[in-house]
N, C-alpha and C positions, 0 to 999 in steps of 0.2 A: 504493499500500500504506499503509496506517495505520500512525503510529507504534508502536501495543500490539504487532503482528505481528512489525514488522521486531525489535522488542528482544526479542521470547520467541524468534526464531529465534536472533538473535546467543546467547541464554544458551542456546540446545539447543547451539548450533555450540561455545561455548566448555565447557559440559560433557563434548562429546564426545572436545575433545582433553584438559582432565583426566582426564578416566575413561581414555582409552588411554595417559594417562602413568603413571595408578596400576598398570592390569595389566600394565602394562613393570616398573614396582620391582617387583611383586611376583612376576613369572616372574624377577628376577636374588635377590630372597631364595631363592628356589626352589633356583634354579641353585649359589648359595653356601653350603646347606645350611643355613640359617635357618631356614625351614620345611621343616618335614617330609613331604614330596612328592617322590614320581619326577622325578627330574631332563628327563626329555622331558616334563613338565608345565611345567617353567620356560621353554622353549624356546614353546611353545604359548603359554603367557603372554604373552612378551615379543613373540614375531610377531604376534597378535593385537593388544594393546596397540600396537607399531607402527604397524598399520592405523588403527586407531583413531584415534590422535595426528594422523597425517601425512597419510591421505587421505580420512577422511570427512568433514572438516569441508571441504572441496575437492568434496567428491561434493555434499553437502547443501548445500552453497550454489550448486549447479551445477543441483542436482536443486529446488530453491524458485526458481530466476532462470528455468527454462522456463515459458513461458504454459501453465496448461492448457486 
């Protein structure tokens, strides 16, 4: 694999991690009442954010590691 492809994939994995953290923080703000949305929306944002930050990077790495 060339270095450009590896660097691009690494950047995508980092972007997924940071976006997951951002979603989780938005969920916390909704839950705390700082953003005017229903509390259940905060739970959804926190759940999706956790999945994005914790599980998606390893899923992407495994997907890209597998030869096609």
